[in-house]
NULOVO-165443 format. One record per residue: residue number from 1; x, y, z of N, C-alpha, C in turn. Coordinates in steps of 0.02 Angstrom, whole numbers, plus 50000, padded with zeros to 5 digits. Example, Ala and Ser with C-alpha at 12.3 -4.5 7.8 and 13.67 -1.06 7.14 Angstrom:
! residues 2
 seq   n.u   n.v   n.w  ca.u  ca.v  ca.w   c.u   c.v   c.w
   1 50660 49716 50390 50615 49775 50390 50660 49835 50390
   2 50642 49888 50354 50684 49947 50357 50645 50002 50394
! end
This chain:
! residues 174
 seq   n.u   n.v   n.w  ca.u  ca.v  ca.w   c.u   c.v   c.w
   1 54892 53896 54608 54930 53878 54667 55003 53898 54661
   2 55026 53918 54604 55096 53938 54594 55102 54014 54598
   3 55147 54037 54639 55157 54110 54646 55186 54140 54582
   4 55226 54101 54547 55254 54127 54484 55201 54141 54432
   5 55149 54099 54431 55094 54111 54383 55055 54174 54400
   6 55045 54185 54464 55011 54246 54485 55052 54308 54466
   7 55117 54304 54475 55160 54360 54458 55166 54368 54382
   8 55160 54314 54345 55159 54320 54272 55096 54355 54249
   9 55040 54337 54279 54977 54372 54265 54983 54446 54283
  10 55017 54460 54338 55028 54529 54359 55068 54567 54306
  11 55119 54535 54279 55160 54568 54228 55119 54584 54166
  12 55077 54539 54146 55035 54551 54087 54986 54608 54101
  13 54957 54609 54160 54909 54661 54177 54943 54730 54179
  14 55002 54733 54210 55037 54797 54214 55063 54819 54145
  15 55081 54772 54104 55101 54789 54036 55042 54819 53997
  16 54982 54796 54011 54923 54825 53981 54913 54897 54002
  17 54925 54912 54066 54920 54981 54090 54971 55025 54053
  18 55032 54999 54046 55085 55038 54014 55071 55047 53939
  19 55044 54996 53907 55030 55001 53835 54974 55052 53821
  20 54925 55053 53864 54869 55100 53854 54892 55172 53857
  21 54938 55188 53901 54957 55258 53911 55018 55278 53869
  22 55050 55231 53835 55112 55245 53799 55104 55300 53747
  23 55050 55301 53709 55041 55352 53657 55028 55421 53686
  24 54999 55425 53744 54978 55490 53772 55031 55521 53817
  25 55066 55481 53856 55117 55508 53901 55172 55456 53912
  26 55225 55458 53870 55279 55409 53876 55316 55413 53943
  27 55321 55473 53972 55354 55480 54037 55316 55443 54091
  28 55251 55445 54087 55210 55408 54135 55219 55333 54127
  29 55229 55311 54066 55244 55240 54054 55309 55220 54088
  30 55359 55263 54084 55423 55249 54117 55416 55247 54193
  31 55379 55295 54220 55368 55295 54293 55333 55232 54314
  32 55282 55212 54276 55246 55150 54292 55292 55090 54288
  33 55334 55088 54237 55381 55032 54229 55431 55029 54287
  34 55459 55086 54306 55508 55087 54360 55476 55066 54427
  35 55417 55092 54441 55384 55073 54504 55364 54999 54504
  36 55340 54975 54447 55321 54904 54443 55383 54859 54451
  37 55438 54878 54418 55499 54839 54423 55524 54837 54495
  38 55522 54894 54529 55545 54897 54598 55501 54854 54643
  39 55436 54858 54635 55391 54820 54677 55396 54745 54663
  40 55400 54727 54601 55407 54656 54583 55474 54628 54607
  41 55527 54668 54602 55592 54646 54628 55588 54633 54703
  42 55553 54676 54738 55545 54666 54811 55509 54601 54825
  43 55457 54587 54786 55419 54525 54798 55461 54464 54781
  44 55499 54465 54726 55541 54408 54709 55597 54399 54760
  45 55624 54453 54787 55675 54446 54839 55647 54416 54902
  46 55586 54435 54920 55554 54405 54979 55540 54331 54967
  47 55514 54314 54908 55500 54244 54892 55565 54203 54891
  48 55619 54233 54868 55683 54199 54867 55709 54189 54938
  49 55700 54238 54981 55724 54233 55050 55687 54178 55087
  50 55622 54172 55074 55582 54122 55110 55577 54055 55074
  51 55611 54048 55016 55608 53986 54976 55537 53966 54959
  52 55498 54014 54936 55427 54003 54922 55416 53997 54847
  53 55383 53942 54827 55365 53932 54757 55290 53923 54747
  54 55257 53895 54797 55186 53880 54791 55146 53917 54845
  55 55082 53919 54833 55038 53953 54880 55036 53916 54947
  56 55044 53851 54946 55044 53813 55009 55104 53829 55052
  57 55161 53845 55022 55219 53863 55062 55217 53936 55085
  58 55177 53977 55051 55167 54045 55075 55134 54044 55143
  59 55091 53994 55154 55054 53989 55217 55101 53974 55276
  60 55158 53945 55264 55203 53929 55319 55252 53985 55336
  61 55254 54036 55294 55303 54089 55307 55285 54132 55368
  62 55221 54135 55385 55201 54176 55443 55232 54148 55507
  63 55237 54083 55513 55266 54054 55573 55342 54060 55574
  64 55372 54068 55515 55445 54074 55512 55469 54145 55523
  65 55442 54192 55485 55465 54261 55487 55404 54308 55484
  66 55372 54322 55540 55313 54365 55538 55326 54436 55510
  67 55381 54470 55528 55390 54538 55500 55398 54538 55424
  68 55436 54490 55397 55445 54486 55325 55380 54468 55289
  69 55339 54427 55320 55275 54409 55291 55228 54468 55291
  70 55231 54509 55342 55190 54571 55344 55211 54618 55288
  71 55276 54626 55279 55301 54669 55226 55283 54639 55158
  72 55284 54573 55152 55264 54540 55090 55191 54556 55074
  73 55148 54554 55125 55078 54569 55114 55069 54642 55091
  74 55103 54688 55124 55098 54759 55105 55124 54771 55035
  75 55178 54736 55016 55205 54744 54949 55157 54716 54897
  76 55125 54660 54912 55074 54633 54866 55016 54682 54857
  77 54995 54712 54912 54940 54760 54908 54962 54823 54871
  78 55026 54841 54876 55051 54897 54837 55051 54880 54763
  79 55069 54819 54747 55067 54796 54677 54996 54796 54650
  80 54948 54783 54694 54878 54784 54674 54854 54855 54661
  81 54888 54904 54690 54869 54974 54678 54820 55001 54729
  82 54823 54978 54791 54779 55005 54842 54803 55075 54862
  83 54757 55122 54875 54774 55193 54882 54828 55214 54930
  84 54836 55188 54989 54889 55219 55030 54959 55196 55012
  85 54966 55151 54965 55031 55123 54948 55056 55149 54881
  86 55119 55137 54866 55152 55165 54808 55122 55142 54742
  87 55098 55081 54738 55070 55054 54676 55008 55091 54652
  88 54979 55130 54696 54920 55169 54677 54938 55227 54632
  89 54998 55254 54640 55019 55314 54603 55015 55306 54528
  90 55047 55256 54497 55043 55252 54424 54972 55239 54398
  91 54934 55198 54435 54866 55185 54412 54824 55248 54414
  92 54831 55286 54467 54793 55348 54473 54812 55397 54418
  93 54877 55403 54405 54900 55450 54354 54878 55428 54284
  94 54877 55363 54271 54854 55338 54207 54780 55351 54198
  95 54741 55338 54250 54669 55351 54246 54656 55426 54236
  96 54695 55467 54270 54688 55539 54263 54705 55562 54192
  97 54758 55535 54163 54778 55554 54095 54727 55529 54044
  98 54702 55469 54053 54651 55444 54007 54587 55487 54011
  99 54571 55510 54069 54512 55553 54077 54524 55621 54042
 100 54586 55647 54048 54603 55710 54013 54598 55702 53937
 101 54615 55643 53912 54612 55629 53840 54542 55609 53818
 102 54493 55616 53862 54423 55599 53849 54413 55525 53832
 103 54451 55483 53865 54444 55410 53858 54416 55381 53923
 104 54360 55407 53944 54331 55387 54008 54310 55314 54008
 105 54284 55290 53953 54263 55220 53949 54323 55173 53957
 106 54379 55191 53927 54440 55151 53934 54465 55152 54006
 107 54464 55211 54037 54485 55217 54106 54441 55176 54152
 108 54376 55177 54139 54329 55137 54180 54341 55063 54169
 109 54353 55043 54108 54364 54971 54093 54427 54945 54127
 110 54482 54982 54122 54543 54956 54153 54539 54959 54229
 111 54501 55007 54255 54492 55010 54328 54452 54949 54352
 112 54401 54931 54316 54361 54873 54335 54400 54808 54325
 113 54440 54804 54273 54480 54744 54262 54537 54737 54312
 114 54559 54793 54341 54611 54788 54392 54584 54756 54456
 115 54518 54755 54464 54489 54721 54522 54502 54645 54519
 116 54507 54618 54458 54524 54548 54451 54593 54533 54478
 117 54641 54577 54461 54708 54570 54489 54709 54579 54564
 118 54668 54624 54589 54663 54635 54661 54640 54572 54697
 119 54596 54534 54665 54573 54471 54694 54631 54423 54705
 120 54675 54416 54654 54731 54370 54660 54782 54394 54713
 121 54794 54459 54716 54840 54485 54766 54813 54477 54836
 122 54748 54489 54844 54717 54479 54910 54718 54406 54930
 123 54710 54362 54881 54713 54291 54896 54783 54271 54921
 124 54835 54297 54888 54903 54283 54910 54915 54313 54979
 125 54893 54375 54989 54903 54408 55054 54864 54371 55109
 126 54805 54348 55094 54765 54310 55142 54800 54245 55160
 127 54825 54209 55110 54859 54146 55124 54924 54157 55163
 128 54957 54213 55151 55021 54226 55183 55013 54247 55256
 129 54958 54279 55273 54954 54308 55340 54899 54280 55384
 130 54843 54262 55355 54786 54244 55397 54779 54168 55406
 131 54791 54129 55355 54783 54057 55360 54847 54026 55386
 132 54840 53977 55427 54897 53938 55451 54889 53866 55428
 133 54944 53833 55414 54939 53763 55393 54919 53720 55452
 134 54896 53658 55437 54880 53613 55492 54941 53602 55536
 135 54931 53602 55601 54986 53596 55648 54983 53527 55681
 136 55035 53488 55672 55039 53423 55703 55075 53429 55770
 137 55062 53382 55815 55092 53387 55882 55167 53375 55880
 138 55192 53336 55833 55264 53323 55830 55299 53371 55782
 139 55266 53424 55762 55294 53473 55715 55334 53525 55754
 140 55396 53534 55736 55438 53583 55768 55438 53647 55726
 141 55420 53703 55755 55418 53765 55718 55488 53792 55705
 142 55498 53814 55645 55561 53844 55627 55550 53920 55625
 143 55584 53956 55669 55570 54027 55677 55612 54071 55633
 144 55663 54045 55603 55705 54086 55560 55725 54045 55499
 145 55739 54081 55446 55765 54047 55387 55840 54042 55393
 146 55868 54000 55352 55940 53992 55352 55976 54045 55311
 147 55938 54079 55269 55967 54128 55224 55966 54197 55257
 148 56020 54234 55252 56018 54303 55276 55977 54346 55228
 149 55946 54398 55255 55905 54442 55214 55949 54487 55172
 150 55934 54491 55109 55970 54533 55062 55955 54606 55077
 151 56004 54650 55079 55990 54721 55092 55945 54753 55040
 152 55948 54728 54978 55903 54754 54926 55830 54741 54942
 153 55817 54686 54978 55748 54671 54998 55721 54727 55041
 154 55760 54750 55089 55738 54804 55133 55727 54868 55095
 155 55772 54884 55050 55767 54946 55012 55706 54945 54966
 156 55699 54891 54927 55643 54888 54880 55575 54884 54914
 157 55570 54846 54969 55506 54843 55002 55488 54909 55035
 158 55537 54943 55063 55522 55008 55093 55499 55058 55040
 159 55532 55058 54984 55512 55104 54930 55445 55085 54901
 160 55432 55020 54893 55369 54999 54861 55310 55010 54907
 161 55321 55019 54971 55266 55031 55017 55257 55105 55031
 162 55312 55142 55038 55307 55210 55064 55327 55265 55016
 163 55327 55254 54952 55349 55304 54904 55293 55352 54884
 164 55231 55336 54900 55175 55378 54879 55179 55450 54905
 165 55200 55463 54967 55206 55533 54988 55257 55573 54948
 166 55303 55539 54916 55353 55574 54875 55330 55583 54803
 167 55267 55566 54789 55244 55570 54720 55247 55639 54689
 168 55235 55694 54725 55244 55760 54692 55315 55771 54666
 169 55364 55746 54703 55433 55752 54681 55445 55709 54619
 170 55417 55649 54617 55424 55605 54559 55394 55638 54497
 171 55337 55670 54506 55304 55703 54450 55343 55763 54425
 172 55375 55800 54470 55414 55858 54447 55477 55837 54411
 173 55504 55780 54428 55564 55755 54394 55548 55736 54323
 174 55489 55705 54313 55470 55684 54245 55441 55743 54209
! end
């Protein structure tokens, strides 16, 4: 029920991806680390903006700030590594490199284990966008937060969602 615990699990899982590829391609480990740091920073900035600590308060953010909650969901799915989003790039490159090194069993194992992480990200995204908390008749909806949005939130979320088309450029730099 705690979003911090889910993100801690995410950190451990992504560290596993980086550790597996470290011996074979250190530059790919750095790319993975930079993209993970950017995406996680975007998620923490969104959670800080909405004052969210628990899964139950994630459910109320849709009624407060629908655009930010949509971006939160897309950033979570990017962190999960779904193909049209930026988080897919490092996972795809790591699987490709492991296959080149003839470690197909390892690539298959980490791909299947990443489905476990996808379950937790989808659960957070589901709670953030599809479920609504019980609505009482005397409940007044709050449509905006009191905190202004940090400009870094916009930058990091945009990059964590839409950086995949720039992946050939990222690969030529490394």
